[in-house]
C-alpha positions as CSV (number, residue, x, y, z in Angstrom):
1,X,2.0,-1.3,27.9
2,X,-0.8,-1.5,25.2
3,X,-2.8,-4.5,24.5
4,X,-1.9,-6.7,21.3
5,X,-3.4,-5.6,18.2
6,X,-3.9,-6.9,14.7
7,X,-1.1,-5.3,12.5
8,X,-4.2,-3.6,10.6
9,X,-5.8,-2.6,13.8
10,X,-2.3,-0.7,14.8
11,X,-1.8,1.1,12.0
12,X,-5.2,2.5,12.3
13,X,-4.2,3.2,15.6
14,X,-1.7,4.6,14.6
15,X,-3.2,6.7,11.6
16,X,-5.8,8.1,14.4
17,X,-3.5,9.1,16.9
18,X,-1.2,10.8,14.1
19,X,-4.6,13.0,13.2
20,X,-5.0,13.8,17.4
21,X,-0.8,14.9,17.3
22,X,-2.0,17.2,14.1
23,X,-5.0,18.4,15.6
24,X,-3.4,18.9,19.0
25,X,0.3,20.4,18.5
26,X,0.4,20.9,14.5
27,X,2.1,19.0,11.8
28,X,6.0,19.9,12.8
29,X,5.2,18.2,16.3
30,X,4.2,14.9,13.7
31,X,7.6,12.9,14.3
32,X,7.4,9.0,14.3
33,X,9.0,9.2,18.0
34,X,6.1,11.5,18.9
35,X,3.6,9.1,17.2
36,X,4.9,6.0,19.2
37,X,5.2,7.9,22.4
38,X,1.4,9.2,22.2
39,X,0.3,5.9,20.8
40,X,1.9,4.0,23.6
41,X,3.9,2.0,21.5
42,X,7.9,1.7,21.2
43,X,9.6,3.6,18.2
44,X,10.4,0.3,16.2
45,X,6.6,-0.2,15.9
46,X,6.1,3.3,14.0
47,X,8.6,3.1,12.3
48,X,7.5,-0.3,11.2
49,X,4.3,0.7,9.9
50,X,5.2,3.7,8.0
51,X,9.3,4.1,7.5
52,X,9.5,7.8,7.7
53,X,7.5,10.9,8.8
54,X,6.9,11.5,5.1
55,X,5.5,7.7,4.8
56,X,3.3,8.5,7.5
57,X,2.2,11.6,6.2
58,X,1.4,9.8,2.7
59,X,-0.5,7.3,4.8
60,X,-2.9,9.7,6.3
61,X,-3.4,11.5,2.9
62,X,-4.0,7.8,1.6
63,X,-6.6,7.0,4.1
64,X,-8.4,10.2,3.4
65,X,-8.3,9.7,-0.3
66,X,-9.7,6.0,0.2
67,X,-12.5,7.4,1.8
68,X,-13.6,10.2,-0.6
69,X,-13.1,7.4,-3.1
70,X,-15.6,5.2,-1.3
71,X,-18.0,7.8,-0.5
72,X,-18.1,9.0,-4.5
73,X,-18.3,5.6,-5.8
74,X,-21.0,4.8,-3.8
75,X,-23.4,8.0,-4.9
76,X,-22.6,8.1,-8.5
77,X,-23.3,4.8,-8.8
78,X,-26.8,5.9,-7.5
79,X,-27.2,8.7,-9.7
80,X,-25.2,11.1,-11.8
81,X,-27.0,11.3,-15.1
82,X,-26.4,14.9,-15.5
83,X,-24.0,17.6,-15.4
84,X,-25.6,19.1,-12.2
85,X,-25.9,15.9,-10.5
86,X,-22.4,14.6,-11.2
87,X,-21.3,18.5,-10.1
88,X,-23.5,18.1,-6.7
89,X,-22.0,14.4,-5.8
90,X,-18.6,16.1,-6.4
91,X,-18.9,19.0,-4.5
92,X,-20.8,17.3,-1.8
93,X,-18.3,14.5,-1.1
94,X,-15.3,16.6,-1.2
95,X,-16.3,19.2,1.0
96,X,-17.7,16.7,3.3
97,X,-14.8,14.6,3.5
98,X,-12.5,17.5,4.2
99,X,-15.1,18.4,7.2
100,X,-15.6,15.1,8.6
101,X,-11.9,14.5,8.6
102,X,-11.1,17.6,10.7
103,X,-8.6,20.2,10.0
104,X,-5.9,18.5,10.6
105,X,-6.3,17.0,7.2
106,X,-5.7,20.4,5.6
107,X,-2.4,20.6,7.9
108,X,-1.7,17.1,6.3
109,X,-2.0,18.1,2.9
110,X,0.2,21.3,3.0
111,X,2.8,19.2,5.0
112,X,2.8,16.7,1.7
113,X,4.9,19.5,-0.1
114,X,7.8,19.6,2.1
115,X,9.8,16.8,0.3
116,X,10.2,15.2,-3.3
117,X,8.7,12.2,-2.0
118,X,5.5,13.9,-0.7
119,X,5.2,16.2,-3.3
120,X,5.0,13.6,-6.1
121,X,2.4,11.7,-3.7
122,X,0.7,15.0,-3.7
123,X,0.5,15.3,-7.5
124,X,-0.6,11.6,-7.8
125,X,-3.6,12.1,-5.6
126,X,-4.5,15.2,-8.1
127,X,-3.9,13.4,-10.7
128,X,-6.5,10.9,-9.6
129,X,-8.9,13.7,-9.1
130,X,-8.6,14.8,-12.5
131,X,-9.1,10.9,-13.6
132,X,-12.3,10.4,-11.3
133,X,-13.4,13.8,-13.4
134,X,-13.2,12.5,-16.6
135,X,-14.6,9.3,-15.8
136,X,-17.5,10.7,-14.4
137,X,-18.1,13.9,-16.7
138,X,-16.4,12.5,-20.0
139,X,-19.7,10.6,-20.7
140,X,-21.6,13.7,-19.8
141,X,-19.9,16.5,-21.8
142,X,-18.6,16.6,-25.5
143,X,-15.3,18.7,-25.1
144,X,-11.4,18.2,-26.5
145,X,-9.9,16.0,-23.9
146,X,-6.7,18.2,-23.4
147,X,-9.2,21.4,-22.6
148,X,-11.5,18.9,-20.5
149,X,-8.4,18.2,-18.3
150,X,-7.1,21.8,-17.8
151,X,-10.8,22.8,-16.5
152,X,-10.9,19.5,-14.2
153,X,-7.4,20.9,-12.6
154,X,-8.9,24.2,-12.5
155,X,-12.1,22.9,-10.8
156,X,-9.8,20.6,-8.4
157,X,-8.2,23.9,-7.4
158,X,-11.8,25.5,-6.6
159,X,-12.5,21.9,-4.7
160,X,-9.6,22.4,-2.4
161,X,-9.7,26.3,-2.0
162,X,-13.8,26.2,-0.9
163,X,-13.4,23.2,1.2
164,X,-10.4,24.7,3.0
165,X,-12.5,28.0,4.1
166,X,-15.3,25.8,4.9
167,X,-12.8,23.8,7.4
168,X,-11.6,27.1,8.5
169,X,-14.9,28.7,9.4
170,X,-15.0,30.9,6.9
171,X,-17.7,29.3,5.1
172,X,-20.6,26.9,6.3
173,X,-20.9,23.3,4.8
174,X,-24.2,24.3,2.8
175,X,-22.1,27.5,1.4
176,X,-19.5,25.8,0.2
177,X,-21.2,22.8,-1.7
178,X,-23.8,25.2,-3.1
179,X,-20.7,27.3,-4.7
180,X,-18.5,24.5,-5.9
181,X,-21.6,22.7,-7.3
182,X,-22.2,26.0,-9.3
183,X,-18.8,26.2,-10.1
184,X,-18.6,22.7,-11.7
185,X,-21.9,23.2,-13.5
186,X,-21.7,26.5,-14.9
187,X,-18.4,25.2,-16.3
188,X,-19.2,22.4,-17.6
189,X,-22.6,22.4,-18.4
190,X,-22.3,24.8,-22.1
191,X,-20.4,21.0,-23.0
192,X,-23.1,19.1,-22.2
193,X,-24.5,16.5,-24.6
194,X,-27.5,17.2,-26.1
């Protein structure tokens, strides 16, 4: 029997165990029953925290997103007065968080597309990234908001692709960050306010 943890600590333990299940066995193996077994708790505890497998996947991605938001916010507060600086901040925090969380996060995000509930959450995450780009770059560039949002969506696609290549070992962290910084900067620099 595992020791009694606070609800918040138990949730954190379950999320960490879920990441290990994905890393060891893949996303298909991640069920609430398997999670409970690996964590050494009863199934009702896993169901109490996440409700469904989709709820577990959402919680994993939510924790990842929160971590990335915190990293970006603290760095943006300390700098980010030019398109190049903000581009580097977004590139380094996006790639860094994907790599720091490990390859299981890529698999988790891919699994989000499996149901309507998780696909809607995944879209909400993407919309959140576009909003963060809008806030950070909007004060630096002069561009029609609809066109800017379309560019931000394309930049997010580039961030996803390069971070996944870095996670798979096809690029180094530095190569991915440099390429992504250039993509952001080259795309947005022509619209920088003078």
